C-alpha positions in Angstrom: 0.0 0.0 0.0 1.5 3.3 -1.1 1.2 6.4 1.2 3.4 9.3 2.1 4.6 9.5 5.8 4.5 13.3 5.5 0.9 13.3 4.3 -0.8 10.0 5.2 -4.1 9.1 3.6 -7.0 9.8 6.0 -9.4 6.9 6.0 -12.8 6.7 7.7 -13.7 3.1 8.6 -17.4 2.5 9.4 -18.5 -1.0 10.7 -20.9 -2.0 13.4 -18.7 -5.0 14.3 -16.2 -4.0 16.9 -13.8 -6.8 16.1 -13.6 -5.9 12.4 -13.0 -2.3 13.2 -10.1 -3.1 15.5 -8.4 -5.5 13.1 -8.8 -3.2 10.1 -7.6 -0.2 12.1 -4.4 -2.0 13.2 -3.8 -3.4 9.6 -4.3 0.0 7.9 -2.3 2.0 10.5 0.6 -0.4 10.2 0.5 0.4 6.5 0.9 4.1 7.2 -2.6 5.3 6.9 -4.4 7.6 9.4 -7.6 5.8 10.5 -10.8 7.2 11.9 -13.5 4.7 13.0 -17.3 4.8 13.5 -19.6 2.1 14.9 -22.6 3.1 12.8 -23.6 5.2 9.8 -24.9 8.2 11.7 -21.7 8.5 13.7 -19.7 8.0 10.5 -21.6 10.8 8.7 -20.8 13.2 11.6 -17.1 12.3 11.5 -17.1 12.7 7.7 -18.5 16.2 7.9 -16.1 17.1 10.7 -12.9 15.5 9.5 -13.3 15.4 5.7 -11.4 12.0 5.2 -9.9 11.2 1.8 -11.4 7.8 1.6 -14.3 5.9 3.3 -14.6 2.2 3.9 -18.0 1.1 5.1 -20.0 -2.1 5.7 -23.1 -2.4 3.6 -25.4 -3.9 6.2 -25.7 -1.8 9.4 -28.5 -0.8 11.7 -29.9 2.7 11.2 -28.1 4.4 8.3 -26.9 1.4 6.2 -23.9 1.5 3.9 -25.9 2.3 0.7 -27.5 5.3 2.4 -24.2 6.4 3.8 -22.6 6.2 0.4 -25.4 8.3 -1.2 -25.1 11.0 1.6 -21.4 11.2 1.3 -21.6 11.5 -2.5 -24.1 14.3 -2.0 -21.8 16.2 0.4 -18.7 15.6 -1.7 -18.9 13.7 -5.0 -15.1 13.5 -5.2 -14.8 11.3 -2.1 -14.1 7.6 -2.9 -16.1 5.0 -1.0 -15.2 1.2 -0.7 -18.0 -1.1 0.4 -17.6 -4.2 2.7 -20.1 -6.9 1.9 -20.9 -10.5 2.7 -20.9 -13.2 0.0 -24.7 -13.2 0.1 -25.0 -9.5 -0.5 -23.8 -9.3 -4.1 -26.9 -7.5 -5.3 -26.3 -4.8 -2.7 -22.7 -4.5 -3.8 -23.7 -4.1 -7.5 -26.2 -1.5 -6.4 -23.5 0.4 -4.6 -21.5 0.7 -7.9 -24.5 2.4 -9.4 -24.2 5.0 -6.7 -20.5 5.5 -7.7 -18.8 3.4 -5.1 -15.1 2.9 -6.0 -15.1 -0.8 -5.3 -16.3 -3.5 -2.9 -14.5 -6.2 -0.9 -16.1 -9.3 0.6 -15.9 -10.8 4.1 -13.7 -12.4 5.4 -11.5 -9.5 4.3 -8.3 -10.5 2.5 -5.4 -8.1 3.0 -4.5 -8.2 -0.7 -8.0 -7.5 -1.8 -8.1 -4.5 0.6 -4.8 -3.3 -0.7 -6.0 -3.5 -4.3 -9.3 -1.7 -3.5 -7.5 1.2 -1.7 -5.0 1.5 -4.6 -7.9 1.7 -7.1 -9.5 4.4 -5.1 -6.2 6.3 -4.9 -5.9 6.0 -8.7 -9.4 7.4 -9.1 -8.6 10.3 -6.8 -5.4 11.0 -8.7 -7.3 11.1 -12.0 -10.0 13.4 -10.5 -7.2 15.8 -9.2 -5.6 15.8 -12.6 -8.8 16.6 -14.3 -9.5 19.4 -11.8 -6.0 20.8 -12.2 -6.3 20.6 -16.0 -9.6 22.5 -15.9 -8.3 25.1 -13.6 -5.2 25.6 -15.9 -7.6 25.8 -18.9 -9.7 28.4 -17.1 -6.6 30.5 -16.4 -5.5 30.2 -20.1 -8.9 31.3 -21.3 -8.9 34.3 -19.0 -5.4 35.3 -20.2 -6.5 35.0 -23.8 -9.7 37.0 -23.0 -7.6 39.9 -21.8 -5.5 40.0 -25.0 -8.3 39.5 -27.5 -11.6 41.3 -28.2 -13.4 38.0 -28.7 -14.1 37.6 -25.0 -17.6 36.2 -25.3 -16.4 33.6 -27.8 -13.5 32.5 -25.5 -15.8 32.3 -22.5 -18.1 30.0 -24.5 -15.2 27.8 -25.5 -14.2 27.5 -21.9 -17.8 26.6 -20.9 -18.0 24.1 -23.7 -14.8 22.4 -22.6 -15.9 22.3 -19.0 -19.3 20.9 -20.0 -17.6 18.3 -22.1 -15.2 17.3 -19.4 -18.1 16.8 -16.9 -20.2 14.9 -19.3 -17.4 12.6 -20.5 -16.4 12.0 -16.8 -19.9 10.8 -16.0 -20.1 8.6 -19.1 -16.7 7.1 -18.4 -17.8 6.3 -14.8 -21.0 4.7 -16.1 -19.1 2.6 -18.7 -16.7 1.4 -16.0 -19.5 0.4 -13.7 -21.5 -1.4 -16.5 -18.3 -3.3 -17.7 -17.7 -4.5 -14.1 -21.2 -5.8 -13.8 -20.9 -7.6 -17.1 -17.6 -9.1 -16.0 -19.3 -10.3 -12.8 -22.1 -11.8 -14.8 -19.7 -13.7 -17.1 -17.6 -14.9 -14.2 -20.5 -16.1 -12.1 -22.7 -17.1 -15.1 -25.4 -14.8 -13.7 -28.0 -13.8 -16.4 -29.4 -11.0 -14.1 -26.0 -9.3 -13.9 -25.5 -9.7 -17.6 -28.8 -8.1 -18.4 -28.3 -5.3 -15.8 -24.8 -4.6 -17.1 -25.9 -4.6 -20.7 -28.8 -2.1 -19.9 -26.3 0.2 -18.2 -23.9 -0.1 -21.2 -26.7 0.7 -23.7 -27.7 3.8 -21.6 -24.1 5.1 -21.7 -23.8 4.4 -25.4 -26.9 6.5 -25.9 -25.3 9.3 -23.9 -22.2 9.2 -26.0 -24.4 9.4 -29.2 -26.4 12.3 -27.8 -23.3 14.2 -26.8 -21.7 13.8 -30.2 -24.9 15.0 -31.9 -25.2 18.0 -29.6 -21.6 19.0 -30.4 -22.2 18.6 -34.1 -25.4 20.7 -33.9 -23.7 23.4 -31.9 -20.9 23.6 -34.5 -23.4 23.6 -37.4 -25.0 26.9 -36.2 -22.2 28.9 -37.9 -23.2 27.3 -41.3 -27.0 27.8 -41.4 -28.7 27.3 -44.7 -31.6 29.9 -44.9 -34.4 29.2 -47.3 -38.1 30.1 -47.6 -40.0 27.5 -45.6 -43.4 26.9 -44.2 -43.0 27.3 -40.4 -45.3 24.4 -39.8 -42.9 22.0 -41.7 -40.2 21.4 -39.0 -42.9 21.2 -36.3 -44.9 18.5 -38.2 -41.6 16.5 -38.4 -41.3 16.6 -34.6 -44.9 15.5 -34.2 -44.3 12.5 -36.5 -41.0 11.7 -34.7 -42.3 12.0 -31.1 -45.9 10.7 -31.2 -44.8 7.1 -30.6 -42.7 8.2 -27.6 -45.6 10.2 -26.2 -47.8 7.1 -26.2 -45.1 5.1 -24.5 -44.8 7.8 -21.7 -48.6 8.2 -21.6 -48.4 11.9 -22.5 -51.1 13.7 -24.4 -49.0 15.4 -27.2 -51.1 18.2 -28.8 -50.1 19.9 -32.1 -51.5 23.3 -32.9 -50.2 24.3 -36.4 -50.5 27.8 -37.8 -53.5 28.2 -40.2 -51.6 30.9 -42.1 -49.8 30.0 -45.3 -47.0 32.4 -44.7 -43.4 31.5 -45.8 -40.4 32.5 -43.7 -36.7 32.6 -44.3 -35.2 30.0 -42.0 -33.0 26.9 -41.8 -35.7 24.2 -41.4 -33.2 21.6 -40.1 -31.9 23.9 -37.4 -35.4 24.9 -36.3 -36.2 21.2 -36.3 -33.3 20.6 -33.9 -34.5 23.4 -31.6 -38.0 22.1 -31.4 -36.9 18.5 -30.9 -34.7 19.5 -28.0 -37.5 21.5 -26.3 -40.2 18.8 -26.9 -37.8 16.1 -25.6 -37.1 18.2 -22.5 -40.8 18.7 -22.0 -41.4 14.9 -22.1 -38.6 14.4 -19.6 -40.4 16.9 -17.3 -42.6 14.0 -16.3 -39.7 11.8 -15.1 -40.1 11.9 -11.3 -36.3 11.2 -10.8 -35.6 14.6 -12.5 -38.2 16.5 -10.5 -36.4 19.3 -8.7 -38.9 19.5 -5.9 -39.6 15.8 -5.6 -43.3 16.3 -6.4 -45.5 13.9 -8.2 -47.6 15.2 -11.0 -51.3 14.4 -10.3 -52.8 16.4 -13.1 -52.9 15.7 -16.9 -49.6 14.7 -18.5 -49.7 17.1 -21.5 -47.2 18.7 -23.9 -48.4 21.2 -26.5 -46.4 22.3 -29.6 -48.0 25.4 -31.2 -47.2 27.8 -34.0 -48.6 31.2 -34.7 -47.8 33.3 -37.8 -48.1 36.9 -36.7 -47.7 40.0 -38.8 -44.0 40.4 -38.2 -42.9 37.2 -36.6 -43.3 33.5 -36.2 -44.0 32.2 -32.7 -43.3 28.6 -31.6 -44.5 27.5 -28.2 -43.6 24.3 -26.3 -45.6 23.9 -23.1 -45.8 21.1 -20.6 -47.6 20.3 -17.3 -44.6 18.6 -15.8 -42.3 19.2 -12.9 -41.2 22.7 -13.7 -37.8 24.0 -12.7 -36.3 25.2 -9.4 -35.3 28.8 -9.1 -31.5 28.1 -9.3 -31.9 26.1 -12.5 -34.2 28.6 -14.0 -31.9 31.5 -13.2 -28.9 29.8 -14.9 -30.8 28.6 -18.0 -29.2 29.8 -21.3 -26.5 31.6 -19.3 -24.2 28.5 -19.0 -24.0 24.9 -19.9 -26.5 23.7 -17.3 -28.7 20.6 -17.5 -32.0 19.7 -15.7 -31.3 16.0 -16.3 -28.6 15.2 -13.8 -26.0 12.8 -15.1 -28.3 12.0 -18.1 -27.8 15.5 -19.6 -25.0 17.6 -21.0 -26.4 21.1 -21.1 -25.4 21.5 -24.8 -29.0 21.2 -26.2 -30.4 24.4 -24.7 -27.3 26.4 -25.5 -27.5 25.1 -29.1 -31.2 26.1 -29.3 -30.4 29.6 -28.1 -27.5 30.0 -30.5 -29.7 28.8 -33.5 -32.5 31.2 -32.6 -30.1 34.1 -32.3 -28.7 33.3 -35.7 -32.2 33.7 -37.0 -32.3 37.2 -35.3 -34.9 35.9 -32.9 -35.1 35.2 -29.2 -36.2 32.5 -26.8 -37.9 33.1 -23.5 -39.5 30.8 -20.9 -41.6 30.7 -17.8 -41.8 27.9 -15.3 -43.3 27.0 -11.9 -42.2 24.0 -9.8 -44.8 21.3 -9.8 -46.9 22.9 -12.5 -44.8 23.0 -15.7 -42.8 25.1 -18.1 -43.4 27.0 -21.3 -40.7 28.0 -23.9 -41.5 30.6 -26.5 -39.4 31.2 -29.6 -39.9 34.4 -31.7 -38.4 34.6 -35.1 -38.8 37.7 -37.3 -40.9 37.0 -40.4 -38.2 37.7 -43.0 -38.8 36.8 -46.7 -35.4 38.1 -47.9 -31.8 37.7 -46.6 
């Protein structure tokens, strides 16, 4: 086990069995680590807040706050803290579940010193990678700020910095998900367990979908500098969205209403780009009914409805996307369109809304929204009705 005598790794050990705590404390202290111990999850959480250990090793099954709940609370307080789980041979399902909550690793009882050494080394490697990423991003931020002082394109440079930061966060989440799913697949193959194989494959597919969406979002964001303006019927890109999303609406049991403009006016626009804007807004509206993404933790008891409407006014085209979903919290709403922020947790990248805003501004238009937690959101796009470039 590698540690520096000048700066020993601080480890919090949480286990309700006094014998295991004493043995592991002696073993780890002899290896040069500084050890804190707790007999239960509640005490462990208090020590974690007070002492800020580098690493936590906790039993999964404990009275009161169990290991899974302790893991979740630690990750909420400090997502960078690595946590190793201790489990019995019959608790493999709980161990796999802990990986989904971003545990670094798990070891089984009776604890083998080599397994413990390996788990701690893996956790240290993950911490080193996180520190390197953080240092890299801080250096990158300083570089962008220096360039910003020397050049007049300050807004563009700030956007580049936000893009890189957003990409780094999204890629880090995807990499962690892929690592977890590959581990579960390996366990399924090793133990010939179909449940683990199925669970690992579902996680793998989800992360592949995230990679695909991130790539498409980046391509769409880059494309906004090469828009192809042509005279189009404003209803056309909206009808494409309706055809594309009707099946998904039925799957999610959402009443998807389409209110086309009765006017036959033609507008100068990039139909594909407007299609991407509306698709992003409608997809977000559908996701507003996902309870796991609800910022207030409220269930929606009213009608599950999303409306896509178009109005051709005298001087502008107005697109409206309205939902009766969860709405947004004040912090999220205040940051929307100002930075790469997502309302989808680890499932989002934040590029979609920024791309939408950029496309609308390239059309000399604007996008506004109003939202209320527990009642829904409405996004309104206004594009000048231009018939010539």
